[in-house]
C-alpha positions as CSV (number, residue, x, y, z in Angstrom):
1,M,-0.1,0.0,-0.1
2,T,1.4,3.7,-0.8
3,R,0.9,6.2,1.1
4,I,0.8,9.8,0.6
5,L,0.1,12.7,3.3
6,I,0.0,16.5,1.3
7,D,1.0,18.0,5.4
8,R,-1.2,21.3,6.7
9,C,-2.0,23.2,3.4
10,L,-2.6,26.4,3.9
11,L,-6.5,26.0,2.7
12,V,-7.6,22.8,1.2
13,V,-10.7,23.9,-0.6
14,T,-13.0,20.7,-0.7
15,M,-15.9,21.7,-3.1
16,D,-17.8,19.1,-0.8
17,D,-21.7,19.2,-0.9
18,A,-21.2,21.8,2.0
19,G,-18.5,24.0,0.4
20,R,-15.9,23.7,3.1
21,E,-13.1,25.3,2.7
22,L,-10.4,24.0,5.7
23,P,-7.4,26.2,6.6
24,G,-4.5,24.2,8.0
25,A,-6.4,20.7,6.8
26,S,-4.2,17.9,5.9
27,I,-4.7,15.0,3.0
28,V,-4.0,11.4,3.1
29,I,-4.2,9.0,-0.1
30,E,-3.7,5.2,0.7
31,D,-3.4,3.6,-3.1
32,G,-4.9,6.4,-4.7
33,W,-7.7,6.9,-3.4
34,I,-8.3,10.1,-0.7
35,R,-8.9,8.9,2.8
36,F,-8.3,12.0,5.0
37,V,-9.0,15.6,4.9
38,G,-9.1,17.1,7.9
39,I,-6.5,18.5,10.9
40,D,-5.4,15.5,12.5
41,P,-4.2,13.0,9.7
42,P,-4.0,9.9,11.3
43,A,-0.9,7.9,12.7
44,S,1.2,6.2,9.9
45,T,3.9,5.1,8.3
46,Y,4.1,7.1,4.7
47,D,6.0,6.8,1.7
48,E,5.2,10.3,1.2
49,V,5.0,13.7,2.9
50,I,4.3,16.8,0.6
51,P,4.6,19.7,2.8
52,A,1.9,21.8,1.9
53,G,2.1,24.9,4.5
54,S,2.0,27.8,1.5
55,M,0.0,25.8,-0.8
56,V,-3.8,26.0,-1.7
57,A,-5.2,22.5,-2.5
58,L,-8.2,22.1,-5.0
59,P,-9.9,19.0,-6.6
60,G,-8.1,18.2,-10.4
61,L,-9.9,20.1,-12.3
62,I,-12.6,18.6,-15.4
63,N,-12.3,20.0,-18.3
64,S,-15.2,18.4,-20.3
65,H,-15.3,19.2,-24.1
66,H,-12.1,19.4,-25.9
67,H,-10.7,19.2,-29.8
68,L,-7.2,18.1,-29.1
69,Y,-6.3,17.9,-32.7
70,Q,-6.9,21.5,-33.4
71,N,-3.8,22.3,-31.4
72,L,-2.0,21.8,-35.0
73,T,-3.7,24.7,-36.1
74,R,-3.4,27.6,-33.7
75,G,-4.1,30.8,-34.6
76,F,-6.2,30.6,-37.6
77,P,-9.8,32.3,-36.9
78,Q,-7.8,35.3,-35.3
79,S,-5.9,36.1,-39.1
80,D,-9.3,36.0,-40.7
81,G,-12.1,36.9,-37.5
82,K,-14.3,34.2,-38.6
83,S,-17.7,32.9,-36.9
84,L,-17.7,29.4,-36.5
85,F,-19.5,27.8,-40.7
86,P,-16.4,29.5,-42.4
87,W,-14.3,29.3,-39.8
88,L,-15.1,25.4,-40.0
89,K,-15.2,25.9,-43.8
90,M,-11.8,26.7,-44.0
91,L,-10.2,24.3,-41.1
92,Y,-12.0,21.0,-42.7
93,P,-10.2,21.1,-45.9
94,I,-7.1,21.1,-43.7
95,W,-7.9,18.7,-41.0
96,A,-8.6,15.9,-43.5
97,G,-5.0,15.3,-43.9
98,L,-4.7,14.4,-40.6
99,D,-2.7,10.8,-39.6
100,E,-2.3,8.7,-36.1
101,E,0.7,10.4,-35.6
102,M,-0.6,13.7,-35.5
103,I,-3.0,12.3,-33.4
104,F,-1.1,10.7,-30.9
105,V,1.1,14.2,-30.5
106,S,-1.7,16.3,-30.3
107,T,-3.2,14.7,-27.8
108,M,-0.2,14.7,-25.9
109,V,0.4,18.7,-25.8
110,G,-2.9,19.5,-25.3
111,L,-3.5,17.0,-22.1
112,A,0.5,18.4,-21.0
113,E,-1.1,21.5,-21.1
114,L,-4.2,21.0,-20.0
115,V,-2.0,18.8,-16.5
116,L,0.1,22.1,-16.3
117,S,-3.7,24.5,-15.4
118,G,-4.2,22.3,-12.3
119,C,-6.5,20.2,-14.6
120,T,-6.5,15.9,-14.2
121,T,-9.4,15.0,-16.3
122,S,-10.1,15.4,-19.7
123,A,-13.2,14.8,-22.0
124,D,-11.9,15.1,-25.6
125,H,-14.2,15.4,-28.9
126,L,-12.7,13.9,-32.5
127,Y,-15.0,14.0,-35.1
128,V,-12.7,14.4,-37.5
129,F,-12.1,10.3,-39.9
130,P,-10.4,10.6,-43.7
131,T,-9.2,8.0,-44.7
132,G,-6.4,5.4,-42.6
133,S,-8.1,7.3,-38.9
134,D,-9.0,3.3,-37.7
135,G,-6.5,4.2,-34.9
136,F,-7.1,7.6,-34.3
137,I,-8.8,7.3,-31.0
138,D,-6.6,4.2,-30.3
139,A,-3.9,6.5,-30.5
140,Q,-5.3,9.5,-28.5
141,I,-5.7,7.1,-25.3
142,E,-2.6,5.5,-25.3
143,A,-1.5,9.4,-25.3
144,A,-3.3,9.8,-22.3
145,K,-1.7,7.0,-20.7
146,T,1.8,7.7,-21.3
147,L,0.6,10.8,-19.9
148,G,-0.9,9.7,-16.9
149,V,-4.1,12.0,-17.2
150,R,-7.2,10.8,-16.6
151,F,-9.3,10.5,-19.7
152,H,-12.7,10.7,-21.8
153,A,-12.8,10.1,-25.0
154,T,-15.9,10.1,-27.0
155,R,-16.2,8.7,-30.1
156,G,-17.2,11.5,-32.7
157,S,-18.7,11.3,-35.8
158,M,-19.4,13.1,-39.2
159,D,-21.9,11.7,-41.7
160,L,-23.6,14.3,-43.6
161,G,-20.8,15.5,-46.3
162,E,-21.4,18.8,-48.5
163,T,-22.9,16.7,-51.4
164,R,-25.3,15.4,-49.3
165,G,-26.5,19.2,-47.6
166,G,-23.9,18.8,-44.7
167,L,-21.3,21.6,-43.7
168,P,-18.2,19.2,-43.8
169,P,-16.4,18.3,-47.0
170,D,-17.3,14.3,-48.0
171,S,-13.4,13.2,-47.5
172,V,-13.8,13.6,-43.6
173,V,-17.5,11.4,-43.0
174,Q,-17.7,8.2,-42.4
175,P,-21.2,5.8,-43.6
176,I,-23.0,5.0,-40.8
177,E,-22.3,1.2,-40.3
178,D,-19.0,2.6,-40.6
179,I,-18.8,4.7,-37.7
180,L,-20.9,1.9,-35.3
181,R,-18.4,-0.5,-35.6
182,D,-15.8,1.4,-33.8
183,S,-17.9,2.8,-31.7
184,E,-18.5,-0.7,-30.5
185,R,-15.4,-1.3,-31.2
186,V,-13.8,0.9,-29.1
187,I,-16.8,0.6,-26.2
188,D,-15.4,-2.8,-25.9
189,R,-11.5,-2.3,-26.2
190,Y,-11.5,-0.1,-24.1
191,H,-14.5,1.4,-21.4
192,D,-14.0,0.9,-17.7
193,F,-16.8,0.9,-15.8
194,S,-15.5,0.6,-12.4
195,P,-14.9,3.5,-9.7
196,G,-11.4,5.3,-10.5
197,A,-11.6,4.6,-13.9
198,M,-8.9,6.1,-15.8
199,T,-10.9,5.8,-19.5
200,Q,-13.6,6.0,-20.5
201,V,-15.7,6.2,-23.7
202,A,-18.5,8.0,-24.7
203,L,-20.6,8.4,-28.4
204,A,-20.2,11.6,-29.8
205,P,-22.0,12.2,-33.4
206,C,-20.3,16.3,-34.1
207,S,-24.0,18.8,-34.6
208,P,-26.9,18.4,-36.4
209,F,-25.5,19.8,-39.1
210,S,-23.2,17.4,-39.9
211,V,-24.8,14.1,-39.4
212,T,-27.9,13.1,-40.0
213,P,-31.5,12.2,-38.1
214,D,-30.3,8.0,-38.2
215,L,-27.4,8.7,-36.5
216,M,-27.5,10.4,-33.7
217,R,-30.8,7.8,-33.2
218,E,-28.8,5.2,-34.0
219,S,-25.8,6.4,-31.7
220,A,-28.0,7.4,-28.7
221,A,-29.8,3.7,-28.8
222,L,-26.1,2.0,-28.9
223,A,-24.8,4.2,-26.5
224,R,-27.4,3.1,-24.3
225,A,-27.5,-0.2,-25.1
226,R,-24.3,-0.2,-23.4
227,G,-24.3,1.9,-20.6
228,V,-22.4,4.5,-22.1
229,R,-22.5,8.2,-21.7
230,L,-23.9,10.8,-25.1
231,H,-21.9,14.3,-26.4
232,T,-22.2,16.6,-29.2
233,H,-22.7,20.1,-30.2
234,I,-26.1,22.2,-29.3
235,A,-27.0,25.4,-29.7
236,E,-23.8,27.2,-30.8
237,T,-24.5,30.0,-33.1
238,L,-27.9,31.6,-34.1
239,D,-26.7,30.5,-38.1
240,E,-27.0,27.2,-36.2
241,E,-30.7,27.7,-35.3
242,A,-31.3,29.0,-38.6
243,Y,-30.0,25.8,-39.7
244,S,-32.6,23.6,-37.4
245,R,-35.8,26.2,-38.1
246,R,-35.0,25.7,-42.2
247,Q,-34.0,22.2,-42.4
248,F,-35.9,20.9,-39.7
249,G,-38.7,23.2,-38.6
250,T,-38.2,22.8,-34.9
251,S,-35.0,24.6,-32.5
252,P,-31.8,22.8,-31.9
253,I,-33.1,21.5,-28.3
254,E,-36.1,20.2,-29.8
255,L,-34.9,19.0,-32.6
256,L,-32.4,16.7,-29.9
257,R,-35.8,15.4,-28.3
258,S,-37.1,14.1,-31.2
259,W,-34.4,11.8,-31.9
260,D,-34.2,10.5,-27.8
261,W,-31.5,12.5,-27.3
262,L,-32.5,14.1,-24.0
263,G,-31.4,12.6,-20.7
264,P,-29.3,12.3,-17.8
265,D,-26.7,10.4,-19.8
266,V,-25.7,13.2,-22.2
267,W,-23.8,16.5,-22.1
268,L,-23.8,19.3,-24.9
269,A,-21.4,21.2,-25.5
270,H,-22.1,25.5,-26.3
271,C,-25.1,25.8,-25.4
272,V,-25.1,29.2,-25.7
273,H,-28.6,30.3,-27.6
274,P,-31.2,28.4,-26.1
275,G,-34.7,29.7,-24.8
276,S,-36.4,29.8,-22.0
277,A,-38.5,26.7,-22.7
278,D,-35.1,24.8,-23.7
279,I,-33.3,25.5,-20.8
280,A,-36.9,24.3,-18.4
281,G,-36.8,21.5,-21.1
282,L,-33.0,20.7,-20.0
283,A,-33.6,21.2,-16.4
284,A,-36.4,17.9,-17.4
285,A,-34.5,15.6,-18.9
286,Q,-31.6,16.2,-16.0
287,A,-29.1,16.9,-19.2
288,S,-25.7,18.9,-18.4
289,I,-23.9,21.3,-20.2
290,A,-20.2,22.4,-21.3
291,H,-20.1,25.7,-20.7
292,C,-16.6,27.1,-23.5
293,P,-16.4,30.6,-22.8
294,T,-13.5,31.9,-24.4
295,S,-14.4,30.1,-27.6
296,N,-17.9,31.1,-28.1
297,M,-16.1,34.8,-27.8
298,L,-13.4,34.1,-29.9
299,L,-16.0,32.6,-32.8
300,A,-18.5,35.8,-31.7
301,S,-21.2,32.4,-30.6
302,G,-22.9,34.4,-28.1
303,H,-23.0,34.3,-24.5
304,A,-24.3,31.5,-22.7
305,P,-26.8,31.9,-20.3
306,V,-25.4,30.7,-17.2
307,A,-27.0,31.9,-14.5
308,A,-29.8,31.3,-16.1
309,M,-29.3,27.3,-17.0
310,R,-27.7,27.2,-12.9
311,A,-30.6,28.8,-11.5
312,A,-33.1,26.4,-13.6
313,G,-31.4,23.1,-11.5
314,I,-28.9,22.1,-14.8
315,R,-25.7,20.4,-14.3
316,V,-23.0,23.0,-15.8
317,G,-18.9,22.1,-16.3
318,L,-16.9,24.0,-18.2
319,G,-14.6,23.0,-21.5
320,V,-11.8,24.2,-23.0
321,D,-12.7,24.0,-26.1
322,G,-10.5,23.2,-29.6
323,S,-7.7,24.7,-29.4
324,A,-7.9,26.2,-32.2
325,S,-10.9,28.4,-31.1
326,N,-9.3,29.3,-28.1
327,D,-5.5,28.7,-28.8
328,A,-4.8,27.6,-24.9
329,G,-5.4,24.6,-23.4
330,D,-5.4,26.4,-19.4
331,L,-8.8,25.0,-17.9
332,R,-7.8,27.7,-14.6
333,Q,-8.2,30.5,-16.7
334,E,-11.1,29.3,-19.0
335,I,-12.9,29.7,-14.6
336,K,-11.7,33.7,-14.9
337,Q,-13.9,33.7,-18.6
338,A,-16.7,32.0,-16.9
339,V,-16.7,34.9,-14.3
340,L,-16.5,37.1,-17.2
341,A,-18.7,36.0,-19.5
342,A,-21.3,35.4,-17.1
343,R,-20.9,39.1,-15.6
344,V,-20.7,40.9,-18.9
345,R,-24.2,39.0,-20.2
346,D,-26.3,39.2,-16.7
347,G,-24.5,41.6,-14.5
348,P,-22.1,41.7,-11.7
349,G,-24.1,38.9,-9.4
350,A,-24.2,36.5,-12.6
351,L,-21.0,34.4,-11.1
352,S,-19.4,34.1,-7.7
353,V,-15.9,32.5,-7.9
354,R,-16.5,30.0,-5.9
355,D,-19.6,29.1,-8.2
356,A,-17.0,29.2,-11.7
357,L,-14.6,26.6,-9.3
358,H,-17.7,24.4,-9.3
359,L,-18.3,24.3,-13.5
360,A,-14.6,23.3,-13.2
361,T,-15.6,20.3,-10.5
362,R,-18.1,19.2,-9.3
363,G,-19.7,20.2,-12.5
364,G,-16.9,18.5,-14.6
365,A,-17.4,15.2,-12.8
366,A,-21.5,16.0,-14.0
367,C,-21.3,16.2,-17.4
368,L,-18.7,13.2,-17.5
369,G,-21.0,10.9,-14.7
370,R,-19.2,10.8,-12.3
371,D,-19.0,10.9,-8.3
372,D,-15.7,10.0,-7.8
373,I,-13.6,13.3,-8.8
374,G,-14.3,16.5,-8.5
375,C,-14.6,16.9,-5.0
376,L,-11.8,16.6,-2.4
377,A,-13.5,14.2,0.3
378,A,-12.9,10.8,1.7
379,G,-13.8,7.7,-0.9
380,T,-13.0,10.6,-3.8
381,A,-9.7,9.6,-6.4
382,G,-6.6,11.5,-5.3
383,D,-7.1,14.1,-8.0
384,L,-5.9,17.2,-7.1
385,A,-4.0,20.5,-7.8
386,L,-1.6,22.3,-5.6
387,F,-0.9,26.4,-5.7
388,D,1.9,28.2,-3.8
389,S,0.2,31.3,-1.8
390,E,4.2,32.7,-1.9
391,T,4.0,33.7,-6.0
392,L,4.3,37.0,-7.6
393,E,1.0,36.2,-8.7
394,M,-0.7,35.3,-6.0
395,S,0.8,38.3,-3.5
396,G,-2.3,40.5,-2.0
397,S,-4.6,37.3,-2.1
398,E,-4.7,37.1,1.3
399,R,-7.6,37.8,2.1
400,D,-9.5,35.3,-0.2
401,L,-7.5,33.2,-1.9
402,V,-9.9,31.3,-3.7
403,A,-10.4,34.5,-6.1
404,G,-7.0,35.2,-5.6
405,L,-6.3,31.4,-7.5
406,V,-9.1,32.0,-9.7
407,L,-9.1,35.3,-10.7
408,G,-5.3,35.6,-11.1
409,A,-3.1,34.0,-13.4
410,T,-0.8,31.3,-11.4
411,R,0.0,27.9,-12.1
412,P,0.1,24.7,-9.8
413,H,3.5,23.8,-7.9
414,T,2.0,19.8,-7.7
415,V,-0.6,18.0,-9.7
416,L,-1.8,14.7,-8.7
417,V,-3.6,12.6,-10.9
418,H,-5.2,9.0,-8.6
419,G,-2.2,10.1,-6.3
420,R,0.9,9.1,-8.8
421,A,2.3,13.3,-9.3
422,V,2.5,14.2,-12.9
423,V,3.2,17.8,-12.1
424,R,6.3,19.1,-9.7
425,N,7.1,22.2,-8.9
426,G,5.6,23.5,-12.0
427,G,7.0,21.1,-14.3
428,L,5.6,17.8,-15.9
429,V,7.7,15.2,-13.7
430,D,7.8,12.3,-17.1
431,H,7.9,14.8,-19.8
432,D,10.3,17.5,-21.8
433,P,7.6,20.1,-22.4
434,R,10.2,21.5,-24.8
435,L,11.0,17.9,-26.8
436,L,7.2,17.5,-26.8
437,A,6.6,21.6,-28.8
438,L,9.6,20.8,-30.8
439,E,7.9,17.3,-32.0
440,H,4.2,19.3,-32.4
441,A,6.1,21.8,-34.5
442,R,6.8,18.9,-36.9
443,Q,3.7,17.5,-37.2
444,S,1.6,20.4,-37.3
445,S,4.0,21.5,-40.7
446,R,3.4,17.8,-42.2
447,L,-0.8,19.0,-41.7
448,L,0.4,22.0,-43.2
449,A,1.9,20.9,-46.0
450,R,-0.4,18.0,-46.6
451,A,-2.8,21.2,-47.5
452,G,-0.5,23.3,-50.0
453,L,0.1,25.7,-46.7
454,G,3.5,24.9,-45.9
């Protein structure tokens, strides 16, 4: 048995149901699980003692929506100022050149960025599958294992190409039978149903403008037969609203209802433009939302009504979203963006710093259907981030250390995933970020060259 004592933290922010914040508390982790949080840890022989007198402990942050491969094409939206549909049409032909090596490296780099911001669990939505993409999900899962991050791979899909009225080119869509066959394969091979699972799988048709109703319905049926979750983009832009009403005669949220896509096993990305009836319907269905403030602002999609959704009882998580519509993988910074976006939209009381932290912890765990992460309490997984209060970025935050963390710019000193350190002293434990960056640049150059942009 491996025992770790995180000794006498300056503050432990538990994010438990009572919202406890415990000055001077210690945390004991045994074989990857938290066994004690409190003032007087049990006397024991510990394999490691981490002095934490200047540290603020947070639950490991949870990223509920991402497109990791997109970090190979950073910077594109700024140069052209495009909204979502034109932006996708610009990038789809480039992404058609993806291969397994690019997927592995981009996943490594994206997850490394996330852990360096205090994130210990990430979902990813990979939905581009050109010819030769049979091992894309496998490559992602291998990268997550290599880095030591808790990973929710969503097997995305598109089957509605341009020649059939969809947005993506035909080169990146697949037939339904191929999608469903590979979906079954990755569930059977990789999904771990047990508590503390490091790898889980969900099914994730991309969006109503890139898939057929048949794919949506059959993916939902397969996911429910196998006991895994469902994920998609919805209500992201006004263009999508217009498309849904033109093609189907209803709002995007009601369209999901008609496809049996609203339920407690569903989490939805964005939801920037729901109506009041949509919000009530989402709450009644117990669906969850992955809020992506930076991406929504960069593509001028709008500000999601997070305060109204939370007031209705909807569980809301937080997502970095694709690194070509964010260009950073800093989930801690996304917490601040959520505060700012909510206040710009609905006023200064719309979202507190602790509300926003809840999005990135308990809200993210709810999106992923988990109760073993997102909280520092006995019986939960040993996922946490320690932030040093004695830094320039935290100086002056002594009266409210949580506000200092959320609104400031500090990075974690130490990050543990199931009791294993993946970040120490602010750096990756097992990987050289410079070497990762060099290899990533090579893969990005390969991708751009394939698109004639080298």
